[in-house]
C-alpha positions as CSV (number, residue, x, y, z in Angstrom):
1,X,-3.9,-163.6,111.1
2,X,-6.2,-163.8,114.1
3,X,-5.0,-164.8,117.5
4,X,-7.4,-165.9,120.2
5,X,-6.8,-165.5,123.9
6,X,-8.5,-167.6,126.6
7,X,-8.6,-166.0,130.1
8,X,-10.1,-166.8,133.4
9,X,-13.7,-165.3,133.5
10,X,-16.7,-167.5,134.3
11,X,-16.7,-170.6,132.1
12,X,-20.6,-170.4,131.9
13,X,-20.2,-167.3,129.7
14,X,-17.7,-168.7,127.2
15,X,-19.1,-169.9,123.9
16,X,-17.2,-173.1,123.6
17,X,-18.9,-173.9,120.3
18,X,-17.2,-170.9,118.8
19,X,-13.9,-171.9,120.5
20,X,-14.1,-175.3,118.8
21,X,-14.8,-173.6,115.4
22,X,-11.5,-171.7,115.9
23,X,-9.6,-174.8,117.0
24,X,-7.0,-174.6,114.1
25,X,-6.2,-171.0,114.8
26,X,-3.5,-169.7,117.2
27,X,-4.4,-169.6,120.8
28,X,-2.8,-168.2,123.9
29,X,-3.9,-169.4,127.4
30,X,-3.9,-167.1,130.3
31,X,-3.7,-168.8,133.8
32,X,-6.7,-171.2,134.0
33,X,-7.4,-170.3,130.4
34,X,-4.6,-172.6,129.4
35,X,-6.3,-175.5,131.2
36,X,-9.6,-174.7,129.6
37,X,-8.0,-174.8,126.2
38,X,-6.4,-178.2,126.9
39,X,-9.8,-179.6,128.0
40,X,-11.2,-178.4,124.7
41,X,-8.5,-180.2,122.8
42,X,-6.5,-177.1,121.9
43,X,-2.8,-176.7,122.8
44,X,-2.0,-173.0,123.2
45,X,1.1,-171.7,121.6
46,X,1.8,-169.9,124.8
47,X,0.6,-170.2,128.4
48,X,1.1,-167.2,130.6
49,X,0.3,-165.7,134.0
50,X,0.8,-166.2,137.7
51,X,-1.4,-169.3,137.6
52,X,-2.9,-168.6,141.0
53,X,-6.2,-169.8,139.6
54,X,-4.7,-173.1,138.5
55,X,-4.3,-176.1,140.7
56,X,-0.9,-177.9,141.0
57,X,-2.4,-180.8,139.0
58,X,-3.7,-178.6,136.3
59,X,-0.4,-176.7,136.1
60,X,1.5,-180.0,135.7
61,X,-0.7,-180.8,132.7
62,X,0.0,-177.3,131.3
63,X,3.8,-177.8,131.7
64,X,3.6,-181.2,130.1
65,X,1.5,-180.0,127.1
66,X,2.6,-176.5,126.3
67,X,6.1,-175.7,124.9
68,X,6.2,-172.0,125.8
69,X,5.2,-171.0,129.3
70,X,5.8,-167.6,130.9
71,X,5.4,-167.7,134.7
72,X,5.0,-164.5,136.6
73,X,4.7,-163.8,140.4
74,X,1.2,-162.7,141.7
75,X,2.6,-159.3,142.6
76,X,3.4,-157.7,139.3
77,X,2.8,-154.5,137.2
78,X,0.3,-156.1,134.8
79,X,-2.8,-158.2,135.1
80,X,-2.7,-161.7,133.5
81,X,-4.9,-160.5,130.7
82,X,-2.7,-157.5,130.0
83,X,0.3,-159.9,129.9
84,X,-1.6,-162.1,127.5
85,X,-2.4,-159.3,125.1
86,X,1.2,-157.8,125.4
87,X,2.7,-161.2,124.4
88,X,0.2,-161.7,121.6
89,X,1.3,-158.4,120.1
90,X,5.0,-158.9,120.7
91,X,5.2,-162.5,119.5
92,X,2.7,-162.5,116.6
93,X,1.7,-159.0,115.5
94,X,-1.7,-160.4,114.7
95,X,-4.3,-158.6,112.5
96,X,-7.0,-159.4,115.1
97,X,-7.1,-160.4,118.8
98,X,-10.2,-162.1,120.1
99,X,-10.4,-162.5,123.9
100,X,-12.6,-165.1,125.5
101,X,-13.3,-165.3,129.2
102,X,-12.7,-161.6,129.8
103,X,-16.3,-160.8,130.9
104,X,-18.5,-161.6,133.9
105,X,-17.4,-162.6,137.4
106,X,-15.7,-159.9,139.5
107,X,-16.7,-156.4,138.3
108,X,-13.2,-155.0,138.9
109,X,-11.6,-157.6,136.6
110,X,-14.4,-157.1,134.0
111,X,-13.9,-153.3,133.9
112,X,-10.1,-153.8,133.8
113,X,-10.6,-155.9,130.7
114,X,-13.2,-153.6,129.1
115,X,-10.8,-150.6,129.4
116,X,-7.7,-152.5,128.4
117,X,-7.5,-151.3,124.8
118,X,-7.4,-147.7,126.0
119,X,-4.1,-148.2,127.7
120,X,-0.9,-146.8,126.2
121,X,0.6,-150.2,125.6
122,X,-2.4,-151.4,123.6
123,X,-3.9,-148.3,122.0
124,X,-2.2,-149.0,118.6
125,X,-4.2,-152.3,118.6
126,X,-7.4,-150.8,119.9
127,X,-9.5,-151.4,116.7
128,X,-8.0,-155.0,116.4
129,X,-9.2,-156.2,119.8
130,X,-12.6,-157.9,120.4
131,X,-14.1,-159.3,123.5
132,X,-16.5,-162.3,123.0
133,X,-18.9,-164.2,125.3
134,X,-22.2,-166.0,124.9
135,X,-24.2,-162.8,125.0
136,X,-21.8,-160.1,123.7
137,X,-19.3,-159.0,121.0
138,X,-17.4,-155.9,122.0
139,X,-15.4,-153.9,119.4
140,X,-13.5,-150.6,119.7
141,X,-13.4,-147.7,117.3
142,X,-11.5,-144.5,116.7
143,X,-13.0,-141.5,115.0
144,X,-14.3,-141.9,111.5
145,X,-17.2,-143.5,109.6
146,X,-17.6,-147.2,110.3
147,X,-19.6,-150.2,109.0
148,X,-20.7,-152.8,111.5
149,X,-21.8,-156.3,110.4
150,X,-24.6,-158.1,112.1
151,X,-24.1,-161.5,113.8
152,X,-26.9,-164.0,113.6
153,X,-29.0,-164.0,116.8
154,X,-27.3,-160.8,118.2
155,X,-29.9,-158.2,117.3
156,X,-29.1,-155.5,119.9
157,X,-26.6,-152.8,119.5
158,X,-25.1,-150.4,122.1
159,X,-22.8,-147.5,121.5
160,X,-20.6,-146.7,124.5
161,X,-18.3,-143.7,124.5
162,X,-15.4,-144.6,126.8
163,X,-13.9,-141.2,126.6
164,X,-15.3,-137.7,125.8
165,X,-16.8,-138.0,122.3
166,X,-18.1,-135.5,119.7
167,X,-20.3,-135.9,116.7
168,X,-21.6,-139.4,117.4
169,X,-24.1,-140.1,114.7
170,X,-26.0,-143.4,114.3
171,X,-26.8,-143.3,110.6
172,X,-29.2,-146.2,109.8
173,X,-29.8,-148.1,113.1
174,X,-33.3,-148.6,114.4
175,X,-33.0,-145.6,116.7
176,X,-30.9,-142.8,114.9
177,X,-28.8,-140.3,116.7
178,X,-27.3,-137.1,115.2
179,X,-24.2,-135.2,116.1
180,X,-24.2,-136.1,119.8
181,X,-21.5,-134.9,122.2
182,X,-20.6,-135.9,125.7
183,X,-17.8,-135.2,128.2
184,X,-18.6,-138.2,130.3
185,X,-18.8,-142.0,129.5
186,X,-22.3,-142.9,128.4
187,X,-24.1,-146.0,126.9
188,X,-26.7,-145.7,124.2
189,X,-28.1,-149.2,124.8
190,X,-30.9,-151.4,123.3
191,X,-30.5,-150.1,119.8
192,X,-31.0,-152.7,116.9
193,X,-29.7,-153.5,113.5
194,X,-31.9,-152.7,110.5
195,X,-30.1,-155.0,108.1
196,X,-27.0,-157.1,107.6
197,X,-24.9,-154.0,108.0
198,X,-25.3,-150.6,109.7
199,X,-23.2,-147.5,109.9
200,X,-22.1,-144.9,112.4
201,X,-19.6,-142.1,112.7
202,X,-18.0,-139.7,115.2
203,X,-15.4,-137.0,115.2
204,X,-13.4,-137.5,118.3
205,X,-13.0,-139.9,121.2
206,X,-13.2,-143.7,121.6
207,X,-16.4,-145.7,121.2
208,X,-17.1,-149.3,122.0
209,X,-19.9,-151.1,120.1
210,X,-21.6,-154.0,121.7
211,X,-23.6,-156.5,119.7
212,X,-25.7,-158.5,122.2
213,X,-28.6,-160.8,122.8
214,X,-30.8,-162.1,125.7
215,X,-30.1,-165.5,127.0
216,X,-33.0,-167.8,127.8
217,X,-32.6,-169.2,131.3
218,X,-33.9,-172.8,131.5
């Protein structure tokens, strides 16, 4: 079962067409994300957060529409996104967690969301978490050999070691790499798929793979 989470990043980066395509799946709304889901005709199973980005009128709509609301004070030990993922795991034990609205906007919040799967509370779910926006799909990997599937229109690939990594090998991508090691985070960007699926492997560390595309600004 896949659970989708809508959080509060810039709405301009959210692929609402894809949100609509998942309308019948389970959704969890985080702060203003709950309002965004209601506007899209989706009633989240849970709305959670401190709702400091939600107006009183919007919060009234949330209270009148969503059966399960978890309200937290602004001063707390976890960010709203962390609370959303924690609840998704505790309530549903999903096979996949897709997070929308986690990218863009404030850089500190973006980085907090990017590194979230590395945290102790979420590390067991690391390979099940995906960040999605209009330009990017971000997935996380533990050591081993992996197959990555292409997404139509997203031709670029980046391999980002978020921790020290050893043996990173890009097997059949456009620009191969063999047995690369690093003690610092690094991004091998602007690689490309060479078919419907490609492969990579590494021996130790944590690697994020980003499928991306350029957006045409009109």
